[in-house]
C-alpha positions as CSV (number, residue, x, y, z in Angstrom):
1,M,-57.6,-100.7,55.2
2,N,-56.6,-103.2,57.8
3,F,-54.9,-102.9,61.2
4,A,-52.3,-105.2,62.9
5,A,-51.3,-105.0,66.5
6,A,-47.6,-104.4,67.1
7,P,-45.8,-106.1,70.1
8,D,-46.5,-103.0,72.2
9,G,-50.2,-102.8,71.1
10,T,-49.7,-100.0,68.5
11,E,-52.0,-100.2,65.6
12,L,-50.3,-100.6,62.2
13,A,-52.3,-99.8,59.1
14,W,-51.8,-102.2,56.2
15,T,-53.4,-103.1,52.9
16,E,-53.0,-105.7,50.1
17,S,-53.5,-106.0,46.4
18,G,-53.0,-108.6,43.7
19,G,-52.7,-112.3,44.0
20,G,-50.0,-115.0,44.1
21,E,-47.2,-115.5,46.5
22,P,-47.1,-112.8,49.3
23,L,-44.6,-110.0,48.9
24,L,-44.1,-107.6,51.9
25,L,-43.0,-104.1,50.9
26,I,-41.2,-102.1,53.7
27,A,-41.0,-98.4,53.1
28,G,-38.2,-96.1,53.9
29,Q,-37.9,-93.7,56.9
30,A,-40.9,-91.5,57.5
31,T,-42.5,-92.7,54.3
32,A,-46.0,-94.0,54.1
33,M,-47.2,-97.1,52.3
34,D,-48.7,-95.0,49.5
35,G,-45.2,-93.9,48.5
36,W,-44.7,-97.3,46.8
37,G,-47.1,-96.1,44.1
38,L,-46.3,-97.5,40.7
39,T,-43.9,-100.0,42.2
40,A,-46.7,-101.7,44.2
41,E,-49.0,-101.5,41.2
42,L,-46.6,-103.3,38.9
43,L,-45.7,-105.9,41.5
44,S,-49.3,-106.7,42.2
45,R,-49.6,-108.1,38.7
46,F,-47.5,-111.0,39.9
47,Y,-47.7,-111.1,43.7
48,R,-50.1,-110.6,46.6
49,V,-48.5,-107.3,47.6
50,I,-48.8,-106.3,51.3
51,R,-47.9,-102.8,52.4
52,F,-48.1,-101.0,55.7
53,D,-47.5,-97.7,57.4
54,H,-44.6,-97.6,59.9
55,R,-45.5,-96.6,63.4
56,G,-45.7,-92.8,63.6
57,V,-46.5,-92.5,59.9
58,G,-49.7,-92.3,57.9
59,R,-52.6,-94.1,59.5
60,S,-50.6,-96.1,62.0
61,G,-50.3,-95.3,65.7
62,Q,-47.3,-93.5,67.2
63,G,-46.4,-96.1,69.9
64,Q,-43.7,-96.1,72.4
65,A,-40.6,-94.0,71.9
66,D,-38.2,-96.8,72.7
67,R,-39.6,-99.0,69.9
68,Y,-38.0,-96.8,67.2
69,S,-35.1,-98.9,66.1
70,T,-34.6,-100.8,62.9
71,R,-34.4,-104.1,64.8
72,L,-37.6,-103.5,66.8
73,L,-39.4,-102.2,63.7
74,A,-38.7,-105.6,62.1
75,A,-41.1,-107.0,64.8
76,D,-43.7,-104.6,63.6
77,A,-43.3,-106.1,60.1
78,V,-43.8,-109.6,61.6
79,A,-47.0,-108.3,63.2
80,V,-48.3,-107.3,59.8
81,L,-47.5,-110.7,58.3
82,D,-49.3,-112.3,61.2
83,A,-52.4,-110.1,60.7
84,A,-52.3,-111.0,57.0
85,G,-52.1,-114.7,57.8
86,V,-48.8,-115.1,56.0
87,E,-46.2,-117.5,57.4
88,T,-43.5,-116.8,54.8
89,A,-43.1,-113.9,52.3
90,D,-40.8,-112.4,49.8
91,V,-39.6,-109.2,51.4
92,Y,-38.7,-106.0,49.5
93,G,-37.3,-103.1,51.6
94,H,-36.3,-99.7,50.4
95,S,-33.7,-97.5,52.3
96,M,-34.6,-97.8,56.0
97,G,-37.0,-100.5,54.9
98,G,-34.1,-102.5,53.7
99,R,-32.4,-102.1,57.0
100,I,-35.5,-103.4,58.7
101,G,-35.6,-106.2,56.2
102,Q,-32.1,-107.2,57.2
103,W,-33.2,-107.7,60.8
104,L,-36.3,-109.5,59.6
105,A,-34.1,-112.0,57.8
106,I,-31.7,-112.3,60.7
107,D,-34.1,-112.5,63.6
108,F,-37.1,-114.2,61.9
109,P,-35.4,-116.3,59.1
110,E,-38.5,-118.6,58.9
111,R,-40.6,-115.6,57.7
112,V,-38.5,-114.5,54.8
113,R,-38.5,-116.6,51.6
114,T,-36.4,-114.1,49.6
115,L,-35.0,-110.7,50.4
116,I,-34.7,-107.6,48.2
117,L,-32.7,-104.6,49.4
118,A,-33.0,-101.4,47.5
119,A,-30.9,-98.3,48.1
120,S,-29.9,-99.7,51.5
121,S,-26.9,-100.2,53.7
122,G,-25.8,-102.5,56.6
123,G,-25.0,-99.5,58.8
124,R,-23.0,-96.3,58.6
125,S,-22.1,-95.4,55.1
126,T,-18.9,-97.0,53.7
127,D,-18.6,-93.8,51.6
128,P,-18.1,-90.8,53.9
129,G,-18.5,-88.4,50.9
130,M,-22.3,-88.4,50.8
131,R,-23.2,-86.2,47.9
132,A,-26.6,-84.9,49.2
133,D,-27.1,-81.7,51.0
134,P,-28.5,-82.6,54.5
135,A,-30.5,-79.4,54.6
136,A,-32.4,-80.5,51.5
137,L,-33.6,-83.7,53.2
138,V,-35.4,-81.8,55.9
139,S,-36.5,-78.9,53.8
140,G,-39.8,-80.4,52.6
141,D,-39.2,-78.7,49.3
142,L,-40.0,-81.0,46.4
143,V,-37.8,-79.0,44.1
144,R,-34.8,-79.8,46.3
145,L,-35.9,-83.3,47.3
146,A,-36.9,-84.8,43.9
147,P,-33.5,-84.8,42.3
148,L,-32.1,-86.8,45.2
149,F,-34.6,-89.6,44.7
150,F,-35.7,-89.5,41.0
151,D,-34.2,-89.4,37.6
152,A,-35.2,-86.0,36.2
153,E,-36.9,-87.4,33.1
154,W,-38.9,-89.9,35.1
155,A,-40.0,-87.3,37.6
156,A,-41.2,-85.0,34.8
157,D,-43.2,-87.9,33.3
158,H,-44.7,-89.0,36.7
159,P,-45.4,-85.8,38.7
160,E,-48.2,-87.5,40.7
161,A,-46.0,-90.4,41.8
162,V,-43.3,-88.0,42.9
163,Q,-45.9,-85.9,44.9
164,T,-47.3,-89.0,46.6
165,F,-43.8,-90.3,47.5
166,F,-43.1,-87.2,49.5
167,T,-46.6,-86.9,51.0
168,S,-46.8,-88.7,54.3
169,R,-48.5,-87.7,57.5
170,A,-45.9,-87.9,60.3
171,S,-45.2,-85.6,63.3
172,A,-41.8,-84.0,63.8
173,W,-41.5,-86.3,66.9
174,A,-42.0,-89.4,64.7
175,K,-39.8,-88.2,61.9
176,S,-36.9,-87.5,64.2
177,R,-37.1,-91.1,65.6
178,H,-37.3,-92.6,62.1
179,F,-34.1,-90.7,61.1
180,R,-32.3,-91.7,64.2
181,A,-33.3,-95.4,63.8
182,S,-32.0,-95.3,60.2
183,R,-28.8,-93.5,61.2
184,E,-28.0,-95.8,64.1
185,H,-28.7,-99.0,62.2
186,D,-25.7,-101.4,62.3
187,A,-26.1,-105.0,61.2
188,W,-22.7,-105.4,59.4
189,S,-21.5,-108.1,61.9
190,E,-24.7,-110.1,61.6
191,L,-25.4,-110.0,57.9
192,G,-23.5,-113.2,57.4
193,S,-26.2,-115.1,59.1
194,I,-28.8,-114.2,56.5
195,L,-29.9,-117.4,54.7
196,A,-32.6,-116.1,52.4
197,P,-31.6,-115.6,48.8
198,T,-30.9,-111.9,48.5
199,L,-31.1,-109.4,45.6
200,I,-29.5,-106.0,46.1
201,L,-30.8,-103.2,43.9
202,H,-28.9,-100.0,43.9
203,G,-28.7,-96.9,41.7
204,T,-25.3,-95.9,40.4
205,E,-26.1,-92.2,41.0
206,D,-27.6,-92.6,44.5
207,P,-26.5,-89.4,46.4
208,L,-28.0,-90.5,49.7
209,T,-26.5,-94.0,50.1
210,P,-23.7,-94.2,47.5
211,L,-23.1,-97.4,45.6
212,P,-20.1,-98.7,47.7
213,N,-22.7,-99.5,50.4
214,A,-24.3,-102.0,48.1
215,V,-21.0,-103.5,47.2
216,A,-20.3,-103.9,50.9
217,L,-23.7,-105.6,51.4
218,R,-22.9,-108.0,48.6
219,R,-19.7,-109.0,50.4
220,H,-21.4,-109.5,53.7
221,I,-24.5,-111.5,52.6
222,R,-23.4,-114.8,51.3
223,G,-24.7,-115.7,47.9
224,S,-26.3,-112.3,47.4
225,V,-26.6,-110.8,43.9
226,L,-26.0,-107.1,43.3
227,V,-27.8,-105.4,40.4
228,R,-26.6,-101.9,39.6
229,V,-29.3,-99.6,38.1
230,P,-27.6,-97.3,35.6
231,G,-28.4,-93.7,36.5
232,G,-30.6,-94.8,39.3
233,R,-31.2,-92.5,42.3
234,A,-32.5,-93.2,45.8
235,R,-36.1,-94.2,44.8
236,P,-36.8,-97.9,44.7
237,P,-36.9,-99.3,41.2
238,P,-40.1,-101.3,40.3
239,G,-38.3,-104.6,41.1
240,P,-37.9,-107.9,39.2
241,P,-40.8,-109.7,37.5
242,R,-42.0,-113.0,38.7
243,N,-39.5,-115.7,37.5
244,R,-40.8,-118.9,39.1
């Protein structure tokens, strides 16, 4: 385990695996780096995969309360890249991690070679009819949570991965700030400045961030490509194989 120093001095835990071009994985809200599980394992066959715990989560420090916004959390991601000695990386963000990835590509374009946004949005949902029960999201009950994120068959075949995804050490204080950071994210007006080639991955059955959000991202980010994952939920798919 390694540690990077965030702009306010907060320690950010990070690790790496595999070899090749660097690929930075940015997890969703209140989710630890371990939640990438099989996705990180598969991608490490082709890339030098770098993962980290957000501030307030897992083995990272809590830091200052006013640093919990998606735009400022992008600076944390840059600190991890600096600590890893990486000038430019492919960036793969899931959910809130995708929101952070947007700011990373907007504010630090020289650090992002390509951008992958999974189950993400540019801001408030373009589909007001969110099909998930908000109470389930804060219940901590895997029986209620798993169907929101995983295909039932996949979850049954990979119970350990499901358990790991939802197991992250974070205080109620940190979780509430993560949820607020994700909810208040709004980059719609600045997405047009993203220069990095962008791939948008989105499940057709995502109940948390419905598919119209991905369609809107595709319209706002010039030259981006949208791949719809049939039957996909809110969990990040493994991602594309190396193609260069």
